[in-house]
C-alpha positions as CSV (number, residue, x, y, z in Angstrom):
1,M,27.6,-43.5,28.6
2,A,26.7,-43.7,31.8
3,R,24.1,-41.0,32.6
4,E,24.7,-38.6,35.5
5,K,20.9,-37.6,37.3
6,D,19.6,-34.4,37.2
7,E,22.7,-31.9,37.6
8,D,20.8,-28.7,38.9
9,A,18.7,-30.6,42.1
10,E,19.3,-29.9,45.1
11,R,20.8,-33.1,47.1
12,D,20.0,-33.7,50.7
13,P,20.2,-37.7,51.1
14,E,18.9,-39.5,54.3
15,G,22.3,-40.4,56.6
16,K,23.3,-43.4,57.8
17,G,22.5,-41.9,61.2
18,S,18.8,-40.8,60.8
19,I,18.2,-44.3,59.0
20,D,19.2,-46.0,62.0
21,K,17.1,-43.7,64.2
22,R,13.8,-44.3,62.5
23,R,14.5,-47.8,61.7
24,S,15.1,-48.3,65.7
25,E,12.1,-46.1,66.8
26,R,9.6,-48.3,64.4
27,A,11.5,-51.8,65.6
28,E,10.7,-49.8,69.5
29,I,6.8,-49.3,68.5
30,S,6.4,-52.8,67.2
31,R,8.7,-54.5,70.3
32,N,6.0,-52.8,72.7
33,Y,2.9,-53.5,70.9
34,K,3.8,-57.2,70.5
35,E,4.9,-57.5,74.2
36,A,1.4,-55.7,74.9
37,R,-0.7,-58.1,73.1
38,E,1.2,-61.7,74.8
39,E,0.3,-60.0,78.1
40,L,-3.3,-59.8,77.4
41,P,-5.7,-62.7,78.6
42,A,-6.2,-65.6,76.8
43,D,-9.9,-65.2,77.4
44,P,-11.0,-61.4,76.7
45,R,-13.9,-62.2,79.1
46,M,-11.7,-62.2,81.6
47,D,-10.4,-58.5,81.6
48,P,-13.6,-56.7,78.8
49,W,-11.9,-53.6,78.5
50,A,-8.2,-54.4,78.5
51,Y,-8.2,-55.6,74.6
52,T,-10.2,-52.2,73.9
53,E,-6.6,-50.2,74.8
54,I,-4.1,-52.1,71.9
55,P,-5.3,-51.3,68.4
56,A,-5.9,-54.5,66.5
57,R,-3.2,-54.0,64.0
58,N,0.5,-53.3,64.9
59,P,1.3,-49.5,65.0
60,A,4.5,-50.1,63.6
61,D,2.6,-51.5,60.3
62,N,1.2,-48.0,59.5
63,I,4.2,-46.2,59.6
64,V,4.4,-44.5,56.1
65,P,8.4,-45.6,54.9
66,P,10.4,-43.2,52.9
67,L,9.8,-43.6,49.1
68,W,13.3,-44.7,48.1
69,E,12.8,-47.5,50.8
70,R,9.2,-48.4,49.1
71,I,10.9,-48.5,46.0
72,R,13.6,-50.7,47.2
73,A,11.0,-53.4,48.7
74,N,9.5,-53.4,45.1
75,A,12.8,-54.0,43.4
76,L,13.4,-56.8,46.2
77,N,10.0,-58.3,45.7
78,L,10.4,-58.2,41.7
79,S,13.5,-59.8,42.0
80,H,12.4,-63.0,44.3
81,S,9.3,-63.2,41.6
82,R,11.5,-63.2,38.6
83,N,13.9,-65.6,39.8
84,R,11.1,-68.3,41.0
85,R,9.7,-68.2,37.4
86,G,13.3,-68.3,35.8
87,K,13.1,-64.9,34.4
88,S,16.4,-63.3,35.8
89,D,17.7,-62.2,32.5
90,S,15.6,-58.9,31.9
91,P,17.6,-55.9,31.4
92,P,17.9,-53.8,34.6
93,E,16.8,-51.0,33.2
94,I,13.2,-52.4,32.5
95,L,13.4,-53.9,36.1
96,L,14.1,-50.5,37.4
97,A,10.8,-49.1,35.5
98,E,8.8,-52.3,36.8
99,A,9.9,-51.7,40.5
100,L,8.8,-47.6,40.3
101,G,5.7,-49.0,38.0
102,R,4.3,-50.2,41.4
103,V,5.3,-47.7,43.6
104,Q,1.7,-45.8,44.9
105,L,2.4,-42.6,44.6
106,Y,-0.7,-41.3,46.3
107,P,-1.4,-40.2,48.9
108,H,1.8,-40.6,50.7
109,Y,4.6,-39.5,47.8
110,W,2.2,-37.4,45.8
111,H,-0.7,-34.6,45.4
112,P,-3.1,-34.1,42.8
113,G,-1.4,-30.5,40.9
114,I,2.3,-31.7,41.5
115,N,4.0,-32.1,38.7
116,E,1.3,-31.6,36.1
117,D,2.9,-29.3,33.9
118,L,6.0,-31.0,33.0
119,T,4.6,-32.0,30.1
120,Q,1.1,-32.2,27.9
121,N,1.9,-35.7,27.3
122,L,1.4,-37.2,30.8
123,D,-0.5,-36.3,34.1
124,G,1.3,-35.4,37.5
125,K,1.8,-38.8,38.8
126,E,3.4,-40.5,35.5
127,A,5.4,-37.6,35.1
128,T,6.7,-38.0,38.3
129,R,7.5,-42.0,37.5
130,L,9.5,-40.6,34.4
131,Y,11.4,-37.6,36.5
132,L,12.2,-40.8,38.8
133,F,13.6,-43.1,36.3
134,F,15.4,-40.6,34.5
135,D,17.6,-40.0,37.6
136,L,18.0,-42.8,38.9
137,S,18.5,-45.1,35.1
138,P,22.2,-45.5,34.4
139,L,20.7,-44.6,30.8
140,N,22.1,-41.5,29.3
141,Q,19.1,-38.9,28.7
142,S,18.3,-39.6,25.0
143,E,18.2,-43.5,25.3
144,V,15.8,-42.6,28.3
145,A,13.5,-41.0,25.8
146,R,14.3,-43.8,23.6
147,K,13.4,-46.6,25.9
148,V,10.1,-44.6,26.5
149,K,9.1,-45.3,23.5
150,K,8.6,-48.2,23.5
151,K,5.1,-49.5,24.9
152,S,6.9,-52.3,27.4
153,Y,8.4,-49.6,29.3
154,R,5.6,-47.2,29.5
155,E,3.8,-50.3,30.8
156,A,6.6,-51.1,33.6
157,L,6.3,-47.2,34.6
158,D,2.5,-47.1,34.5
159,I,2.4,-44.7,32.1
160,S,0.4,-43.6,28.9
161,D,2.4,-41.7,27.0
162,S,6.0,-41.3,25.6
163,V,8.1,-37.9,25.3
164,S,10.9,-36.5,23.6
165,Q,14.2,-36.0,24.6
166,P,13.8,-32.0,24.8
167,T,11.0,-32.1,26.7
168,L,12.5,-35.0,28.9
169,N,15.1,-32.3,29.5
170,R,12.9,-29.4,30.3
171,M,11.0,-31.3,32.8
172,P,13.6,-31.2,35.8
173,G,13.4,-27.1,35.5
174,R,9.9,-27.1,35.4
175,M,9.9,-28.6,38.7
176,D,8.8,-27.1,42.0
177,S,11.9,-26.5,43.7
178,E,10.2,-28.3,46.8
179,R,9.1,-31.2,45.3
180,R,12.4,-31.5,42.6
181,H,14.7,-31.5,46.1
182,Y,12.4,-34.2,47.7
183,Y,12.8,-36.7,44.6
184,A,16.1,-35.9,43.7
185,S,16.8,-36.6,47.8
186,Q,15.2,-39.8,47.5
187,T,16.9,-41.1,44.5
188,E,20.2,-40.5,46.0
189,T,19.7,-42.1,49.1
190,L,18.6,-44.8,47.0
191,V,21.7,-45.4,45.0
192,R,23.8,-44.9,47.7
193,Q,22.0,-48.2,49.3
194,W,22.3,-50.0,46.5
195,E,26.4,-49.2,45.9
196,G,28.1,-52.0,45.7
197,G,25.1,-54.7,46.4
198,Y,23.0,-56.9,43.8
199,F,21.4,-53.7,42.3
200,E,24.1,-51.6,42.1
201,N,23.9,-52.1,38.3
202,W,19.9,-50.9,38.2
203,V,21.0,-47.2,38.8
204,R,23.5,-44.3,38.1
205,P,26.4,-44.3,40.6
206,P,26.0,-42.1,43.6
207,T,26.7,-38.6,43.9
208,P,30.3,-38.2,45.5
209,D,30.2,-36.4,48.6
210,T,33.7,-34.4,48.5
211,I,36.1,-33.8,45.6
212,V,39.7,-34.4,45.8
213,I,43.0,-33.5,44.6
214,D,44.6,-36.7,44.9
215,G,43.9,-38.9,42.0
216,E,40.7,-39.8,43.8
217,G,37.2,-38.4,42.5
218,F,36.6,-35.8,40.0
219,P,39.8,-33.2,39.3
220,P,38.4,-29.9,41.0
221,V,38.9,-27.7,37.7
222,Q,36.2,-30.6,36.0
223,V,34.2,-29.5,39.1
224,I,34.1,-26.2,38.8
225,A,33.5,-26.0,34.9
226,R,30.9,-28.1,35.3
227,E,29.2,-25.5,37.9
228,L,29.9,-22.7,36.0
229,R,28.7,-24.0,32.3
230,S,25.1,-25.1,34.2
231,K,24.6,-22.0,35.3
232,T,25.4,-20.1,31.7
233,F,24.7,-22.3,29.1
234,K,20.8,-22.4,29.8
235,Y,20.7,-18.5,28.4
236,I,22.4,-19.8,24.7
237,R,19.8,-21.0,22.8
238,L,20.2,-23.3,19.8
239,K,16.9,-22.6,18.1
240,R,16.2,-26.5,18.1
241,D,13.0,-27.9,18.2
242,D,11.1,-31.1,20.2
243,S,12.9,-33.6,17.4
244,T,16.3,-32.6,18.8
245,E,17.6,-36.1,20.3
246,V,21.5,-34.9,21.3
247,T,21.3,-32.6,24.8
248,K,22.6,-29.0,24.5
249,D,25.5,-29.8,26.6
250,A,26.6,-32.7,24.0
251,A,25.8,-29.9,21.4
252,L,28.3,-27.3,22.8
253,R,30.6,-29.4,23.8
254,V,31.3,-30.4,19.7
255,L,32.5,-26.3,19.8
256,I,34.8,-26.9,22.5
257,A,36.8,-30.1,21.3
258,T,36.8,-28.1,18.4
259,A,38.3,-25.0,19.8
260,N,40.7,-27.3,22.3
261,G,41.8,-28.9,19.1
262,N,42.1,-26.3,16.9
263,G,40.2,-27.4,14.1
264,F,36.7,-27.7,12.6
265,V,33.6,-28.6,14.2
266,N,32.9,-31.8,11.9
267,D,36.0,-33.2,12.8
268,A,35.3,-33.0,16.4
269,A,32.2,-34.0,16.5
270,K,33.2,-37.4,14.5
271,N,36.1,-37.5,17.3
272,L,34.2,-37.3,20.7
273,K,31.9,-40.0,19.5
274,Y,35.0,-42.1,20.9
275,K,34.6,-40.6,24.3
276,P,33.7,-43.9,26.3
277,F,31.0,-42.3,28.3
278,Y,28.8,-41.4,24.9
279,D,26.7,-43.3,22.6
280,D,26.0,-43.1,19.1
281,G,23.5,-40.9,18.5
282,D,24.7,-38.8,22.0
283,I,27.0,-36.0,19.8
284,P,25.3,-33.6,16.5
285,T,27.4,-34.1,13.4
286,G,29.1,-30.7,12.8
287,Q,26.4,-30.3,10.0
288,N,23.4,-30.6,12.3
289,L,25.2,-27.7,14.9
290,T,25.9,-25.0,12.6
291,Y,22.9,-25.9,10.9
292,H,20.8,-24.6,14.3
293,L,23.0,-22.0,14.8
294,R,22.8,-20.3,11.6
295,K,19.1,-19.5,13.2
296,S,19.9,-16.4,14.8
297,S,21.0,-13.4,14.0
298,R,23.8,-11.3,15.6
299,E,21.4,-9.6,17.8
300,S,20.5,-12.7,19.1
301,V,23.6,-13.9,19.9
302,M,24.8,-11.1,21.3
303,R,21.8,-10.7,23.6
304,M,22.3,-14.6,24.8
305,F,25.7,-14.4,25.2
306,R,25.2,-10.8,27.5
307,E,22.4,-13.0,29.5
308,A,25.4,-15.6,30.0
309,N,28.1,-13.4,30.9
310,E,25.9,-11.9,33.9
311,V,26.1,-14.9,35.6
312,L,29.5,-14.9,35.4
313,F,30.1,-11.4,36.4
314,E,27.7,-12.0,39.6
315,I,29.7,-14.3,40.4
316,A,33.0,-12.2,40.5
317,S,30.9,-10.1,42.1
318,R,30.2,-11.9,45.4
319,H,33.6,-12.9,45.5
320,D,35.0,-9.2,46.1
321,Y,36.5,-9.5,42.4
322,F,35.6,-5.9,40.9
323,P,38.0,-3.4,42.8
324,E,36.2,0.1,43.5
325,E,37.5,2.1,40.6
326,A,38.2,-0.1,37.8
327,E,40.8,-0.2,34.7
328,V,39.2,-1.4,31.2
329,A,41.0,-1.8,28.0
330,I,38.7,-0.9,24.5
331,D,40.4,-2.6,21.6
332,I,39.3,-3.7,17.9
333,T,40.7,-7.2,17.1
334,D,40.5,-9.3,13.8
335,W,39.8,-13.0,12.8
336,P,40.8,-12.9,9.5
337,F,39.0,-14.1,7.2
338,Y,40.6,-15.8,3.6
339,G,37.2,-16.2,1.3
340,D,35.1,-13.8,-1.0
341,V,35.2,-10.1,0.4
342,D,32.3,-8.7,-0.9
343,S,30.0,-11.9,1.5
344,D,29.4,-9.9,3.8
345,K,29.5,-6.4,5.3
346,F,31.3,-6.9,8.1
347,I,34.2,-8.6,6.6
348,R,36.6,-5.5,6.7
349,G,39.9,-4.7,5.2
350,T,42.9,-5.0,8.1
351,K,46.6,-4.7,8.3
352,P,47.7,-7.9,6.1
353,G,49.0,-10.6,8.2
354,R,50.0,-14.3,6.3
355,N,48.1,-15.2,3.4
356,Y,44.8,-12.5,4.2
357,S,44.4,-8.8,4.0
358,W,40.5,-9.1,5.7
359,A,38.6,-9.8,8.8
360,W,35.9,-10.2,11.3
361,K,36.8,-7.3,13.6
362,Y,35.0,-7.3,17.2
363,I,35.5,-4.4,19.4
364,T,35.8,-5.5,23.1
365,L,35.4,-3.6,26.7
366,A,37.6,-5.7,29.0
367,L,38.7,-5.1,32.4
368,V,42.6,-5.2,32.9
369,G,44.8,-4.4,35.7
370,S,43.9,-7.9,37.1
371,D,45.5,-10.8,37.4
372,T,42.3,-12.7,35.9
373,P,40.7,-10.1,33.4
374,L,37.0,-10.6,32.3
375,I,35.6,-9.7,28.8
376,L,32.6,-7.4,29.8
377,V,31.4,-6.2,26.3
378,V,31.8,-8.0,22.5
379,L,30.3,-6.2,19.6
380,P,31.0,-6.7,15.9
381,V,31.8,-3.8,13.8
382,K,31.1,-3.0,10.6
383,D,32.3,0.6,10.6
384,K,35.1,1.8,12.3
385,S,33.5,5.1,11.9
386,K,31.0,4.6,14.3
387,T,33.4,3.7,17.2
388,P,32.1,6.4,19.2
389,K,28.8,4.5,19.1
390,Y,29.9,1.5,20.3
391,I,32.4,3.0,23.1
392,R,29.2,4.9,24.4
393,R,27.0,1.6,24.5
394,M,29.8,-0.3,26.0
395,L,30.6,2.1,28.8
396,R,26.8,2.3,29.6
397,L,26.7,-1.5,29.9
398,S,30.0,-2.3,31.6
399,R,28.7,0.1,34.3
400,Q,26.4,-2.1,34.9
401,H,28.3,-4.5,36.5
402,V,31.9,-2.3,37.6
403,N,32.3,1.1,38.7
404,I,34.6,2.7,35.9
405,G,37.5,4.9,36.3
406,R,39.8,4.5,33.8
407,V,40.0,3.9,30.1
408,Y,43.2,2.3,27.8
409,L,43.2,2.5,24.3
410,D,46.1,2.2,21.6
411,A,46.9,4.2,18.8
412,G,44.7,2.7,15.9
413,T,43.3,5.4,13.7
414,E,39.3,4.9,14.8
415,F,40.5,5.7,18.4
416,Y,43.1,8.3,18.0
417,N,40.3,11.3,16.4
418,S,38.7,14.0,18.9
419,D,34.9,12.2,18.4
420,T,36.0,8.8,20.0
421,I,38.3,10.5,22.9
422,S,35.1,13.0,23.6
423,A,33.2,9.9,23.9
424,I,35.3,8.9,26.8
425,T,36.5,12.5,28.6
426,E,32.3,13.6,28.3
427,Q,31.5,11.0,30.8
428,G,34.2,12.3,33.1
429,L,36.6,9.2,32.7
430,E,40.5,9.1,32.8
431,L,42.1,8.3,29.4
432,V,45.2,7.1,28.9
433,M,46.5,5.6,24.9
434,Q,49.0,5.1,22.9
435,G,48.7,8.6,20.9
436,R,50.5,8.5,16.8
437,K,53.2,9.9,16.2
438,S,51.9,11.0,12.6
439,G,51.3,14.8,13.1
440,K,54.1,17.6,12.9
441,T,53.7,18.7,16.5
442,V,53.6,15.7,17.9
443,K,57.2,14.7,15.5
444,H,58.9,18.2,16.3
445,F,58.3,17.5,20.2
446,L,59.5,14.0,20.4
447,N,62.7,14.5,18.6
448,G,62.9,17.7,20.2
449,M,63.1,15.5,23.6
450,A,65.6,13.0,21.7
451,R,68.3,16.0,20.9
452,A,67.9,17.2,24.5
453,N,68.3,14.0,25.9
454,L,65.1,14.4,28.3
455,R,64.1,11.2,29.5
456,S,60.1,12.4,29.6
457,S,58.3,15.6,29.1
458,Y,54.9,16.9,28.1
459,Y,52.7,19.8,27.2
460,S,49.3,20.3,26.5
461,Y,47.7,19.6,23.0
462,G,44.4,19.4,21.3
463,V,44.1,16.6,18.7
464,G,41.4,17.9,16.2
465,D,39.3,20.5,17.9
466,L,39.8,19.1,21.3
467,D,41.2,21.8,23.8
468,E,44.0,22.1,24.4
469,D,44.3,22.7,28.1
470,S,42.0,19.8,28.7
471,Y,44.7,17.3,27.2
472,Y,48.4,16.6,27.4
473,A,50.9,15.1,24.6
474,V,53.5,13.2,26.8
475,G,56.6,11.7,25.9
476,L,58.8,9.1,27.3
477,E,62.2,7.4,27.0
478,S,61.4,3.9,25.7
479,D,64.1,1.4,27.6
480,K,62.7,-1.4,25.5
481,T,62.9,-0.2,22.4
482,V,66.5,0.8,23.1
483,R,67.6,-1.9,24.5
484,L,66.3,-4.1,21.4
485,R,67.3,-1.3,18.4
486,K,70.1,-3.1,16.8
487,S,71.3,0.0,14.3
488,E,70.6,3.7,14.7
489,A,67.1,4.8,14.6
490,D,65.5,6.2,11.5
491,E,64.5,9.2,13.7
492,P,65.8,10.4,17.1
493,M,61.6,9.9,18.0
494,D,62.0,6.8,17.8
495,D,63.0,6.0,21.0
496,Y,60.2,7.5,22.9
497,T,56.8,6.5,23.2
498,Y,53.8,8.9,22.9
499,F,51.2,8.9,25.3
500,Y,47.8,11.1,25.0
501,T,45.8,11.7,28.0
502,N,43.9,14.1,29.8
503,L,45.7,13.4,33.4
504,H,47.7,16.0,34.2
505,P,51.5,14.7,34.5
506,E,51.9,17.1,37.4
507,E,49.5,15.1,39.1
508,V,50.9,11.5,37.3
509,P,54.1,11.5,36.0
510,P,55.0,10.2,32.7
511,E,57.1,7.5,34.0
512,E,53.9,6.4,36.1
513,L,51.3,7.0,33.2
514,G,54.0,4.8,31.0
515,E,54.2,2.1,34.2
516,A,50.2,2.1,34.0
517,Y,49.5,2.0,30.6
518,R,51.5,-1.4,30.2
519,R,48.6,-2.6,31.9
520,R,46.6,-2.2,28.6
521,W,49.3,-5.4,27.2
522,G,47.5,-7.5,29.0
523,I,44.3,-7.2,26.2
524,E,47.0,-8.5,24.0
525,T,47.6,-11.5,25.5
526,D,43.7,-12.4,26.2
527,F,43.0,-11.8,22.8
528,R,46.0,-14.2,22.1
529,K,44.3,-16.8,24.4
530,I,41.1,-16.3,22.9
531,K,41.9,-17.0,20.0
532,H,44.6,-20.3,20.4
533,D,42.4,-21.8,23.3
534,F,39.2,-21.0,22.9
535,L,37.5,-20.5,19.3
536,A,36.9,-22.9,17.1
537,K,38.4,-22.5,13.2
538,S,35.5,-21.4,10.8
539,G,35.5,-21.1,7.1
540,S,32.0,-20.3,7.2
541,K,30.5,-16.9,5.8
542,N,27.5,-16.4,8.0
543,P,27.7,-13.8,10.0
544,A,25.4,-14.6,12.8
545,L,27.8,-18.7,12.8
546,R,30.8,-16.0,12.8
547,S,29.5,-14.0,16.0
548,F,28.3,-17.3,17.6
549,Y,31.7,-18.3,17.4
550,F,33.5,-15.6,19.0
551,N,31.1,-14.7,21.6
552,F,31.4,-18.3,22.6
553,A,34.8,-18.2,23.2
554,A,35.1,-15.0,24.8
555,H,32.6,-17.0,27.4
556,L,34.9,-19.2,27.4
557,F,38.0,-16.9,28.6
558,N,35.1,-15.7,30.9
559,I,34.4,-19.0,32.5
560,W,38.4,-19.7,32.7
561,T,38.6,-16.1,34.9
562,V,35.5,-16.7,37.0
563,A,37.2,-20.5,37.5
564,N,40.6,-19.4,38.5
565,I,38.4,-17.0,41.3
566,L,36.6,-19.5,42.3
567,R,39.4,-22.1,42.9
568,A,42.2,-19.2,44.5
569,E,39.7,-18.8,46.7
570,E,39.2,-22.8,47.7
571,T,43.1,-23.5,48.1
572,G,43.5,-20.1,49.5
573,E,46.2,-18.9,46.7
574,D,46.6,-15.5,45.6
575,L,46.1,-15.1,42.1
576,S,49.4,-12.6,41.6
577,E,51.2,-15.3,41.8
578,G,49.4,-17.3,38.9
579,K,46.9,-18.9,37.6
580,Q,45.1,-22.3,39.2
581,V,43.7,-23.3,36.1
582,T,45.7,-23.4,32.5
583,A,43.0,-23.1,29.6
584,G,44.6,-25.5,28.1
585,E,43.5,-27.4,31.3
586,L,39.6,-26.5,31.3
587,M,39.2,-26.8,28.1
588,Q,40.0,-30.4,28.4
589,A,38.7,-30.9,31.6
590,I,35.4,-29.9,29.7
591,E,35.9,-32.3,26.9
592,D,36.5,-35.0,28.9
593,D,33.6,-34.9,31.8
594,P,31.9,-37.6,31.7
595,H,28.6,-35.8,33.0
596,D,25.9,-34.9,30.4
597,L,24.5,-31.6,32.1
598,Q,20.8,-31.9,31.8
599,I,20.3,-28.2,31.3
600,P,16.7,-27.3,31.5
601,T,14.3,-25.1,29.6
602,E,15.9,-22.3,28.1
603,P,14.6,-18.7,29.2
604,P,12.3,-16.9,27.2
605,E,14.6,-14.0,25.1
606,T,14.7,-10.7,26.5
607,R,15.5,-7.8,25.4
608,Q,15.7,-5.9,28.4
609,V,19.5,-6.8,29.4
610,F,20.2,-4.7,26.5
611,G,18.3,-2.0,26.4
612,D,18.5,0.7,23.8
613,I,21.6,-0.8,22.8
614,F,20.1,-1.4,19.4
615,D,18.9,1.3,17.7
616,A,17.9,1.9,14.2
617,D,21.6,3.6,13.0
618,W,23.5,0.3,14.5
619,A,21.3,-2.5,15.2
620,P,23.4,-5.6,13.4
621,S,20.5,-7.3,11.8
622,D,21.5,-9.8,9.5
623,A,19.4,-7.5,7.1
624,D,22.2,-5.1,7.4
């Protein structure tokens, strides 16, 4: 695989104008010096003071060249020397290493203390040389780590020890941002100078200046997805030690390919190895990946994805994505399970589907009423009787990012009860939900509407012990039901939709209420998208693994949403007129991206992002 440079480094390569100006100024200094020397009398005694005004050494020789020019000069000398000795068949990577090893970094390009903390195995100068090799080499990251295990490469680079691939992966993230920018800018200038020349195969390709959409360069969706992954994937912790050879991006790419192919990780991992930009050993096996994923608890999985999603929420907020008063939908979705139903307490009975009647359940809170919804919170469900507690926590977490004005619920029994309804309305929120037509009072009301041929109507009604003066049962004739019905209705009320709300129908008419509730149906489409486009197949009984898969799918869905926000801004298009990027395009773009993200060190785990979401009564630890 042609490895790309340190992806997160800011690059500001020296431009042609700057190079030409600097060289011209140096040449002028040299020329003036030589002219002055030529005007000196042959015998200094004829002018005993004149020679003291001119330095003995050309001042142009004292000008320190940029680091990239020093590396280039070493490469030229090395190439000429080897050609003279008939040793021109050495691999370009060893030649690059030797050119870097000959650079005297101190005092002009490095100072004591700089990069001393990148790794315990190397001092600051050695770590700097290794970073330069890492950032310039066309080798992939794991191959760089393998090369420096060889004595010949360590001697060429003038470093005393090797480092593991995970340590190499973490090094850029440990660098001071100013130094990182400096070295990355120097390497970028060098590869641009060598592009199309003799030394081109010594180094990686230059970073594209621009991304175009006419077939040249990388597709915009690929670039946007790469940027978003680099910002969020660092929070996804795989619990790996320093012996791990493959990068985190390559490991997560297996899950992406699994979902994109609607298959299982073992097959996806095998197929990824045939990508032209991967070498053998760059991709973990399916077994190796799932082994590491099982190390996490459900609690840590939810925490890491909460952190990763917060990055996307912040980007969306900066682009004025969130409305002044957001509308959200809360729903419980099933992930069918076909194995031993007693293998985990989170496997619950569900409405029978094709060959299954048990499922893992997840409660979600999603932004709706938008052309590009976001999944704000995902929690596993063990006991539906605790739905009010889930909802209170979800609302509290979501309010860190959005000002919620209205909540939509469906007609599930876990929602249509006084406890759940109170959990929402006690926070001063508007509630609109589809009610259940099971009560005698509600049936009498809806059947009466049908017999009176009323288009809509309402009356005060309290579910359970709710105050009937604060809530309303709203009936509305369903045009869709009437249109699709092929025979007489079993009961007159079958042609009516029943809504339950705390909005007074005189302020929000039933027709308007029904129109607003249709926005909730978007979450059903979103769930189908998550399961069809973003969720990897799994037959595992492991709760942490299942939780990781589902949360990763929801995270990819959010990346898709934010990618559409960014792309629409680039093109000036209105998202209401359609998606800029389809889910399939996004997933294929990530799977086919030749760039392996050099994700820096994983940040330490924190509980602050969740606050008190985990308590003794609810915490979904694997001991449950």
